[in-house]
C-alpha positions as CSV (number, residue, x, y, z in Angstrom):
1,X,0.0,0.0,0.0
2,X,1.4,3.4,-1.0
3,X,2.3,5.8,1.8
4,X,0.5,9.1,2.1
5,X,2.4,12.0,0.4
6,X,3.6,14.8,2.7
7,X,4.9,18.4,2.3
8,X,7.4,19.6,4.8
9,X,7.5,23.2,5.9
10,X,11.2,24.0,5.3
11,X,13.0,27.1,6.7
12,X,16.5,25.9,5.8
13,X,17.2,25.7,9.6
14,X,17.8,23.0,12.0
15,X,14.3,22.2,13.3
16,X,12.8,21.7,9.9
17,X,15.9,19.7,8.9
18,X,15.7,17.4,11.9
19,X,11.9,17.0,11.4
20,X,12.7,15.7,7.9
21,X,15.3,13.3,9.4
22,X,12.7,12.0,11.9
23,X,10.0,11.6,9.3
24,X,12.3,9.6,7.1
25,X,13.3,7.4,10.1
26,X,9.7,6.7,10.9
27,X,9.0,6.0,7.2
28,X,5.3,6.6,7.4
29,X,5.1,9.2,4.6
30,X,6.4,9.8,1.1
31,X,8.1,13.2,1.3
32,X,6.8,15.0,-1.8
33,X,8.4,18.4,-1.3
34,X,10.0,21.1,0.9
35,X,7.9,24.2,1.1
36,X,9.9,27.4,1.7
37,X,8.8,31.0,1.8
38,X,11.0,33.4,-0.1
39,X,11.4,37.2,0.2
40,X,10.9,37.9,-3.5
41,X,12.7,41.2,-3.4
42,X,15.9,39.8,-1.9
43,X,15.6,36.2,-3.3
44,X,16.4,34.9,0.1
45,X,14.6,32.6,2.6
46,X,12.1,34.7,4.6
47,X,13.6,35.6,8.1
48,X,16.6,33.3,7.7
49,X,17.9,35.5,4.9
50,X,19.6,32.4,3.3
51,X,20.4,32.8,-0.4
52,X,18.0,31.0,-2.8
53,X,21.0,29.2,-4.3
54,X,21.9,27.7,-1.0
55,X,18.3,26.6,-0.4
56,X,18.4,24.8,-3.8
57,X,21.7,23.1,-2.8
58,X,20.0,21.9,0.4
59,X,17.1,20.5,-1.5
60,X,19.4,18.7,-3.9
61,X,21.4,17.3,-1.0
62,X,18.2,16.1,0.7
63,X,17.0,14.6,-2.6
64,X,13.6,16.4,-2.4
65,X,12.0,19.0,-4.6
66,X,11.7,22.5,-3.1
67,X,8.5,24.5,-3.4
68,X,9.5,28.2,-3.4
69,X,6.7,30.4,-2.2
70,X,7.4,34.1,-3.1
71,X,6.3,36.7,-0.5
72,X,6.5,40.5,-0.8
73,X,9.2,42.2,1.3
74,X,6.8,43.7,3.8
75,X,4.3,40.8,3.8
76,X,1.2,41.3,5.9
77,X,-1.1,38.6,7.4
78,X,-3.5,38.7,4.5
79,X,-0.8,38.2,1.9
80,X,0.7,35.4,3.8
81,X,-2.6,33.7,4.3
82,X,-3.4,34.0,0.6
83,X,0.0,32.5,-0.3
84,X,-0.5,29.6,2.0
85,X,-4.0,29.0,0.6
86,X,-2.5,28.6,-2.8
87,X,0.1,26.2,-1.5
88,X,-2.6,24.1,0.2
89,X,-4.6,24.0,-3.0
90,X,-1.6,23.0,-5.1
91,X,-0.8,20.3,-2.5
92,X,-4.3,18.9,-2.6
93,X,-4.2,18.8,-6.4
94,X,-1.0,16.9,-6.2
95,X,-2.4,14.2,-3.9
96,X,-0.6,15.4,-0.8
97,X,-2.4,14.4,2.4
98,X,-0.2,15.8,5.2
99,X,1.9,18.9,6.1
100,X,4.8,18.7,8.6
101,X,6.1,21.4,10.8
102,X,9.2,21.6,13.0
103,X,7.6,23.4,15.9
104,X,8.5,22.4,19.4
105,X,6.2,23.9,22.0
106,X,4.6,27.2,21.1
107,X,0.9,26.4,21.4
108,X,-0.4,29.5,19.6
109,X,1.8,28.7,16.5
110,X,0.5,25.1,16.4
111,X,-3.1,26.3,16.7
112,X,-2.6,28.7,13.8
113,X,-1.1,26.0,11.6
114,X,-3.9,23.6,12.4
115,X,-6.5,26.3,11.7
116,X,-4.9,26.9,8.3
117,X,-5.3,23.2,7.4
118,X,-8.7,22.6,9.0
119,X,-11.2,21.3,6.4
120,X,-8.6,21.0,3.7
121,X,-8.0,17.3,3.9
122,X,-4.4,17.8,4.9
123,X,-3.3,16.6,8.3
124,X,-0.9,18.8,10.4
125,X,2.0,16.7,11.6
126,X,4.5,17.9,14.3
127,X,7.3,15.3,14.6
128,X,9.3,17.2,17.1
129,X,6.4,18.5,19.3
130,X,7.0,18.5,23.0
131,X,10.7,17.6,23.0
132,X,12.8,19.6,25.5
133,X,14.9,22.1,23.6
134,X,18.2,21.3,25.4
135,X,17.8,17.6,24.8
136,X,16.9,18.1,21.2
137,X,19.8,20.4,20.6
138,X,22.2,17.9,22.1
139,X,20.6,15.1,20.0
140,X,21.0,17.1,16.8
141,X,24.7,17.7,17.4
142,X,25.3,14.1,18.4
143,X,23.5,13.0,15.2
144,X,25.9,15.1,13.0
145,X,23.8,18.2,12.3
146,X,25.9,21.2,11.4
147,X,24.5,24.7,11.1
148,X,25.4,28.3,11.2
149,X,23.3,31.1,12.7
150,X,22.1,33.4,9.9
151,X,19.8,35.7,11.8
152,X,19.7,37.0,15.4
153,X,17.1,39.0,17.2
154,X,19.3,41.4,19.2
155,X,16.4,42.1,21.6
156,X,16.8,38.5,22.8
157,X,20.4,37.6,22.0
158,X,23.5,39.7,21.4
159,X,24.1,40.4,17.7
160,X,27.6,39.0,17.9
161,X,26.1,35.5,17.8
162,X,25.2,36.0,14.1
163,X,27.5,33.9,12.0
164,X,28.5,31.5,14.7
165,X,28.4,27.7,14.4
166,X,25.5,25.9,16.1
167,X,27.7,23.7,18.3
168,X,28.4,22.9,21.9
169,X,30.3,26.1,22.4
170,X,27.4,28.1,21.3
171,X,25.0,26.3,23.6
172,X,27.4,26.9,26.5
173,X,27.6,30.6,25.7
174,X,23.9,31.3,25.3
175,X,22.7,33.8,27.9
176,X,20.3,32.5,30.5
177,X,16.7,32.4,29.3
178,X,17.6,31.9,25.6
179,X,16.1,28.8,24.1
180,X,18.8,26.3,23.0
181,X,16.9,25.9,19.7
182,X,15.9,29.5,19.3
183,X,12.2,28.4,19.4
184,X,11.0,31.9,20.5
185,X,12.8,33.5,17.6
186,X,16.1,34.3,19.3
187,X,18.0,33.1,16.3
188,X,17.6,31.3,13.0
189,X,20.0,29.0,11.2
190,X,21.1,27.3,8.0
191,X,21.9,23.6,8.0
192,X,24.8,22.6,5.8
193,X,25.4,19.0,7.0
194,X,23.6,16.3,8.7
195,X,21.9,12.9,8.4
196,X,19.0,14.4,6.3
197,X,21.5,15.5,3.6
198,X,23.2,13.2,1.2
199,X,26.4,15.3,1.3
200,X,27.6,18.4,3.1
201,X,27.3,21.8,1.6
202,X,30.4,24.0,1.6
203,X,29.6,27.4,3.1
204,X,31.4,30.5,4.4
205,X,30.2,33.4,6.5
206,X,30.5,36.9,4.9
207,X,29.3,40.3,5.9
208,X,27.4,40.8,9.2
209,X,24.7,43.5,8.9
210,X,22.0,44.9,11.0
211,X,18.7,45.5,9.2
212,X,15.0,45.8,10.1
213,X,15.8,45.2,13.7
214,X,17.7,42.0,13.2
215,X,21.4,41.0,12.7
216,X,22.1,38.9,9.7
217,X,25.1,36.9,8.6
218,X,25.5,36.5,4.9
219,X,26.2,32.8,4.4
220,X,27.5,32.0,0.9
């Protein structure tokens, strides 16, 4: 019997990457695509500010097609909802029956995602839900995940963390109260190696800039 087809919400960061890894390990779904929102003006992953070319390299290494969803630079709630409605319709037409997300514990975020999918025929799946952030971060590193911080919210974490490797040293240096996985938006990342990728992606960290209230590291 064929497995149900699934779309994975893909930010290019560590939680979505680890969610893909767990889904493949469980082997209950056929992964049909990685859905990523793109800032159409900058041609970069929304919030993570990862270059579109690196996103494509990730998808190639993961062996899964990427669904790029363009969003305007200053996307409002209505525009985002309309874009997601188009994604859901495309998924339904393609026979996709589930949508996976890498969220850990923010209930309001989960409720929003479930509300988006209510009545669509697509099940909302949360393979990492409820896992303690510190234990999950340690599991990721032990499992071979490698990532670099591409975006930092300086209101929650000093901007000097932008461009750092996600590793044991980083976890040790995080100020008290900062989630080890950045679940509350303290930081975002780009995964360049790990068990969900067929091969590592060579990256370097370029310019560090502050823009729109965030600190970004240009990974290339």
